[in-house]
N, C-alpha and C positions, 0 to 999 in steps of 0.2 A: 192847464188852466194855472198852474203853479209863475209860468212863464208870463201870462197875462198880468197878472197879480205885481211879480215880480216889476214887469214891464211898465205897467200904470204908477206905482211908485216913485218910479224913478224919472216918469216920463219927464219932466223937464229938463234934464240932462240928456235923452238919450233922443227925443223927438228928430233931429237931425236926420238920425239914422234908424230909424224905423224901420225901413223893410230891410234894414241888416240884420235884425233883432228878430223878425220872425223867421230867419233861413235856418237857425239852429232849429224851432218847430216842428220844421216841415224834414228836414234833412232826418231827425230824430223818429217821427213818425213815420216817415217812408221805408227805414232802417230797419226800425222794430216792426211795423203791422204791415208791410209793403205797399203796392201800389195802391190799391185804395185809400188803406189809411194816411198816403202820401199826400194823394188828389183831395182829401178831405180835409186833412190840416190846412192845405194851400188855397182851397178855397175860403176855409175857416178864417185863415190871419189873412185873406186879401180882402174880405167883408167887415173886419173889427176894422182896419188898418183905413179901409177906405170911407167907414162909417163914424169911427169913432175918430182916428189920429190925424184925420188930413184935413185937413181947413177947405172951407168949410166945413165944421162938421152937422152931422145928423143931416145930410142931406146926400145925395145921388149924386146930384149935377156938379161939376168942380172946373172952377172958371181955370186954372193951368192946363194947357196939354199935358204938358211933365208931369199929372197924375196918373192918368190914361195909358202914359207910356211904361213908368216905373210900375204900376199896378200887371200891363201885360207881360216886361222883364219878368215880376215875379213870379205871376203864374207859370210862364215859359221854365224857370227854372226850379218849380215847384214838379210839375211833370217830368223835366228833365230826373231831380231825385227819385222821384216814385221811380219809375222807367227803370233807372240802373239797379237802383237798391232791389228791383223785383227780379232784375234778370240776373242779380248776383244771387240772391236769394235761389232761385231757381237750381241756378246751378250748382249752390251749394247742395241742395237735397237732390240733386240727379248725381252728384258726387258721392253723396253716402250712400245715395240708392244703388249706384253702379257698386260701389265696395262693398253694400248689404247683398247685390245680387255674386260679385265675387267669391265671397264668404260663403253663400249659401253654395254656389255650384263646387268649392272647395271640399265644402263640406259633402258636396250630394258623390262627388268622385271616391272622397275620404272614402263615405258609406258605400258605397260599391265598391271600393279595391277591397274593405276590410269584409264587407258583406257582413254589415252592421248598420241595424236602422233604430228608429226609436218607437216608441206608441206607448200611450195613455187612457184610461177609459175613467168617468165619472162615477164613483159609487151608489149615488143614490139611481142615477139612469142607466148604469151598465153599458152604457154608449162611450164612444169612444173617439179614437185617433191613429193611425199610424203615417211612419214614413214613407216613400218608396220603394225603398229595398225588404221594410218589413213586406210589403205588399208583393215583392217580385218574389221573396224569399218563399210566400204562401202561391205562386204563381197566383194571384188576383189583379187585377185594375186598381192602380193608387188609388180612384175614384170610390172604389167601395167604401162604404160607411161599415167601420167593425163595431161588434158590440164583445161583451166578457164567454160569452156561448159559444160564437163564431169561430173564436183564438184557441176555445179550450176544443172545439169539436173535430181540430187536426192533427191531434196529438193522437199517438198511437194507441188501443188500448192498454198495452202494459205501462204507460207513463201518463195515460190521464189521470188517474186518480191521485198520483203525486203535486201532479199539476193544481187541479182543484183542489188539494189541501193548500199549498204556497200560496195559492192566490185570496183562499178564507182566513188565512191568518194574516194577509197583508192587512187584508179589509177590517178586519174583528180587532188584530193584536197590532198591529202595525210592523209587525215584523219583514224585515227585507228577506228576498230569498233570492239566489243562484244559482241555477240548475242549467244539465244535459240532459237532454232527452231528444227523440224520435219523433217526427211531424211527416203526415202524409199531406201535401201538399194539393190544390186545386186540378192538376194536371196529373194527380198521381204517383209523384214523383217522392220517394223516402229520402228522409235528408233530417239530419243532426244538427241540432240548434242548442246554441248557448242563451236562454233567456236569464234574465234578472227583472227583479220587480222593486219598487219603493216606495212607500207610502206616504202620501203628502196631506201633511196636518193643518187643521185651522181652528183654531180655538178647542187645540186637544184632540179632535175629531177627525178621523179619517175622512177625507173627501172625494180627493183624487188614489191613484195609483200608477206611477209612471216608470217606464222600465226602456231597457236595451232588448233586441233580441240579435243574434249572432249566429251567420250559417256555417259551423264547423264541421262539414261533411268528408271535406277533404281530408283534415285536419284526423277527425274520428274514423274514417278509411283509414290513414298511415296508423292509427293506434292501437285500431283492430286487427290489423296486417302486423303489426309489429309486436302484439301480443298472440297474435298465433304464431309468429316466426319466436316469438321465444318459448311458448310451450312446445313448437316441434323440435326448439333446439335440444330444451331439458329434457324429451322423452328421449331424444337419439340420443345425447350425453349419459341417460341413464342406461337406455337400454341395447345401446351401442354391443355389439359381438367382439370389438377391441379397444382395448384400453384410451380413454379419451385425460387428457392432464393440461391443466392450465398452470403454468411458471411465471412467476415475475422473473423480469429477464435483469436486474439490476443483483437481483442474490442467489435467483435458481430457486428459491422456496415455493411448493406446492401452492396455490390457492386453491383452484377444484379438481377434482379428481372423482373419476365415475367408478362404479360396482367392479365394473373389470378389470380397472386397472386394480383395485385393492383386491381379488382374487389373483393376479398374476402374482403381486409379490408376497402376497397372505398378511398384510399389514391390514387394521381396521383405518376408516376416512378420518378420523381425528388423529391418530397418530400419523397420516401422512402429510397433512396438514401442518405438524410443527416440525417437518422435517424441509430437508432440500433433495434435490435431485442428487449431489453430489454427494452427499452423503449414503447413496444407493447405489451409485455408477464403480463398476471394474476400475482398479487403478489403470487397469491396461485401456481403457476406453474413455479414460478420465479426461487426458489431455486433448485426443480428436474433438472432443464434446464441449469441454471449451474455447478452442480456438473456434469452432463451427457457430454455437450461439453469438461469441466477438462479432465475428463478421456478419451474421444478422440482424443483429443491434445495430451495426451500423450501416444498415443498407448496402451491403456489398453483393450480397446475396439473398434472392426471395425466399427460399428455402432449402433444406438439405434434408435427406435420410440417408440413414445406415443403418447397420447394423451392430448394436451395442450387448455387453453383458449387464446386470443387474443382481444383485445381493438379496435373496428372499429373507424373510423375517427369519427363516428357521437355517439362516447358514448357506442357504445351498443355491449355487449360480443360476440364473436363468436367461438362456437367449431371446431377444427380442428384435422386432424390425421397427425402425424409431423415422419418423416423419416429422419435421418440425416448420411450423412459418409462424411468424411475427402478427401479432395481433394488436395492429394500429389503422389509422387510417393513411394513406397515400400520402406520403412527403410528410408524415411526421416518424421521429425517433419510436420505436419500439419499446414498449415499457412493460408487456407481457407477452410469453410464446406459449404456444397451441399445439401439442404435443401427439401424436396417434401413434399408440403403442402395440404391438401385437406378439404375440408370446410366439414363436417359432424353435422352442424349444426339441420340438419332434420332429420338424424339416430338418435341423443340424444335426440330428442324431437320425437322420435316416441320409444326411450327405454323409457323416463320418461312415455308413455301411455301405454307402452306393463306393465310396472312397477305397473301402477295405474290397469290396466287389471286386471296383475296375483294375486295382493290383493284382488279384486273385485271376482275374480274367484274361489282363493281359499277359500272366507268367501262365495260365494256360494256353493262351494264343500261342505264347513264343517258342512253347512244348511241342504244342500239336504241330507251328509253320516247319520247327528243327522234323519233327518225325514226317512230314509230308514231303519236305527237301530230302531227307533221306530216301524216303518212297519212292519218288521221282525219280532220285540218282537208280536208285535198284530198278526200278522199270525203264529206264533207259538203258542201263545196262546190261537187263535182261532182254532189249528189244534189239539192239547192239548182238550180243549173243546168239541171241535165238536165229537172227540175220544170217551171223558167218555159221553158227553151228549149221542149222540146215540146208545154207545153200551148198556146201561140200557134198553132202552124200546126195541131194537133188541134181548136182552137178554129175554126179557120179551115176546117177541112175540114169538121166536124161545121156550120159555121153555111152555106155557102155547097153543103154535100147541101141541107140543109131548106129552103133558097132555090131551089136547082132544083127539088128536090121539089113545092116549093107552084106556083112559075113554071112549069117547064115537064113538069110529074106529066101531064096529059093525052096532051101531046104522045109520052110514052116509054112504049115498048109494053109488054109483062113480062116481057120479061128484062133492058131496060132499067132500069125499076123495082125490080128483083131486085136488080141491081147493085148501085143507089145504095141497099140496104136493108143488104147487105153493108159497104158502106164507112161508112155510117151506124154500126153494131153494132161494126165493127172500131173504130172512132176513142173507141166507149165503151169497150170494152173495152182499147185502149192506155192509156184517162184512169185506168182502173180500177189497172193494171200498175202505172201512174206512181205514185199512193195507196199501192199495197201495198209498193214500195220505198222509200217515205218514210215507211213504220208501220217498216217492218223496221229500218231506221237508226235512228228515234230509239229502238226497243225495247234498244240498245246504249248508248244515249248519253245524258246529263246526267247529274243528279247523284239520289241516290235516298234516299227521305225511310223512315224505319223509323216505323210507326204501327203499333196494332191495328187490325186487320181484319174486319167482322162478314160473315165471307162467307156465313151463312142469309141475312141482308138480304141481301145481294151479290146473290146466285143468285135470288129469291122478287122481285125489283127487275127483273133482267134480263127471267126469265121472261116477268113480267107485259106488260114494254114488250114482246117477240116477240109476246106474243098480243095486244094492242093491235093490233098491227101486220099479223099474218095471222089476222082473223076467222074467218076461213072454215073452220079447221081445227081441232076439239076435243080439243085438247093436254092430257094429265092431267101433272102433273108432283106429284112430294114432295120435300120439301126439308126435313131432319134440321135440329132445330133447334139452339142452341148451338156449330156451328162459326164457331172463332177461327182468326185466323192473324195473323203480324206481315209488314208489309211497305210495300210504295209504294203504297197506294189507286189511283194512276191507271194503275198498273201490272198491276195484282190486276185491277181492272176490266176492262181489253183483255183478259188470258188470259182470263178465265172469260165473258167475251160472247164470243170466241173458241170455248172447248169449248161452252158452250151455244148459241150459233149453229149448230156443226155440229151438233150433238144434234138441235135442230130441222130444220134440213135435212133430216138422213139419216131422218127418220122422217117423212117424206112418204109414203112409199107404205104404211106401216102401217095397218093398219087401226085397231088399236086404239093408237095414240101415247103412248108414259109416258118420261117423263125424269124420274132420282132425281137428290140431292144428299145423299150422306153418309158418314160416317167407318167407316174401317174399319182394325182392327191386325194387322201382320204382322210377327214381328219384335222384336214391341217398339216399332215404327215405325207411329206416326196417318199415314194416308192420308187425303185429301180425294176423294173416287169422285163422277166424274161420267156416267152409265150412263143409255144409251137401248135402246130396242128396234127400232131401224132395222136398216139392212142390212145393214148389219157389213162387213167388208173379211177380209182373207188375212191373217193375221201374215207368211206370207213376204215379205211387200213393207213387212213395217213402217218398215223405215228410209226409204223414202222419202217417207213420213209429214212430217218434221221437214226436208227439203230445199225452202226456197224454191221455188216454181210446180211442183211433185212435184204430179200426183194421182192415184187408184186409181180415177175413175170418171171415163163420161164427161159431156159438157159438156151433153150434149143430158138426159142423165140425173139431174144435182146440178147446177147452175153454179155457179161458185166462179172463185175466181184462185189457190189452193193456196198461200196465205201464211199464214194463221192460224194453223195447227199450229209453221210454223217460227219463228213472231213467239213467239206463246206458252210455246215450249222456250227462246227466248232468256230471256225475262222469268221464268221458272222459274229458269233456272242464275244469272242475275245475284242472285236471291234467297238463292242457295246452296241450292237446293233438287232435286227430283229430278221427272221427269215419265214414265211410262209407260203403254203400251196393252197392251188385251186385247180381243180380237173375236174372231169369226167368221162367213163369209159367212152370211147369212140370220137372226142370231141377236144383232143391235146388236152396240155398242163398249163399252167402259169405259176410262176415261182417269183416272189414280190420280196426284194431285200429294202430295209431300211438301214442307211448306213448314216454318221455325222455327215452335213453338208460340209464341203470346202469353202473357205474364209479364204478368199484372196486378201494379201498381204499388199497396201498401195506403195507403191514406190515413194520414200522421201523427195 
């Protein structure tokens, strides 16, 4: 209207440019009002110009064709203005909506990430609304229309009264609230939430309450776990059976001590907290303590343990076992140390007593060894003396008996010759006993040589020798090849001579004598077994086998001195092995030896 009035006043001047003067009208109308406003301004301007400003006025028919062309051009331009301004306006709206959607999306993502949502309710109707995140916290569909009662019903019984009171104060008094409470969602899940509320006032009256809710279950779980851990730590710290100490790394000042540490040193807690560990450490241990704590503070070591001495309050010294660790996060410099302190005074006293006892024991062992050495030397001297002193009379008895038999034999009657034969056999038996005593004494004396011994070859050689010496009996034998042991070759030869000799002797009455030497495995232990099918013996008398001069058979059945198995057992014992027997009367006998295995050395 203002544009039309201005154009009317200036008509005489602007009449040649009438169409150009209405372009701004159409332009601003379409710019401000959109497509419809632009079209209305276009047609209205065309009608005004056509009716009022183009000659002849006040008529629809114009004599000049150019008037129609100008009108159509104006209408076309107005349509273009309206169309482009409408497109521009829609583009701006779409851009604004896009930015709004982006902000809403960002807000939603932030809300979901932070587990925070908003809510509000109308005080008059007690109905409200909430964001999707608050609905998710309650495990409800976001389209659910909440109200005050629905929201309060999800809080646990313990926290519901506090929530009801907080809402009441917000509604009636306009007080804000900020609470951490627990609720049970629609899915039955217990969750900790932080809920805040703020009254909205209009005309001094509360009309709405708005707020936010955040799911803090994870944080709360960590807080509760931390609280529980701290409670456990305090309980362990105070009730520990050893001293627990926290020390400042820079100064060595006690920061925290438990009751047991106070008992160890005899100080009260307040007294210790005013002191440093340097004040209580024995001077002989202080240098090492400072050196190790310095390395610990610099991160050169992860911990250190030592034994040291403290001064008690009464001036006495107490020995403690100390373990120290830094109290810091990985990669950070230690500011405090935690020490475990154990009173080891009783152990130190026991160690001192053990040292004294060991010294006394070593002295007694040395004395006893000297006595045994002397006794062994005396026994050895006695054995040789017995051998030499008894052999001379025996030789005389045997020689004179033989001479008497040769010179005076015809003059003696049968009874006299029998007595003389008994004297000769007794002298031979006595000579054999002397030899047995000497052999038994040699079995436990002398240095042992350690060398690999081929038991299979040794057994074959011994059995062949027995066969040559006793060619009247067809004895069969089987020796497993590859039997090896490590020991003294001389002693092992004597041991297997006794075992195989016994097997040869006690199969003397078997119709088909058989001797076997093989390997058996029992409980992972390899045994060398010497087995025969001879007369056997009763295992009830096994103990007599290993005693010198003890025999299980009569002399007229199987002659012998009863010294062989005793000697064999002593040889096996000197080698650190084991010897045992298995037998039954009439079912043969087995002797099993467990010797250290032979470990061959590979050639370089």
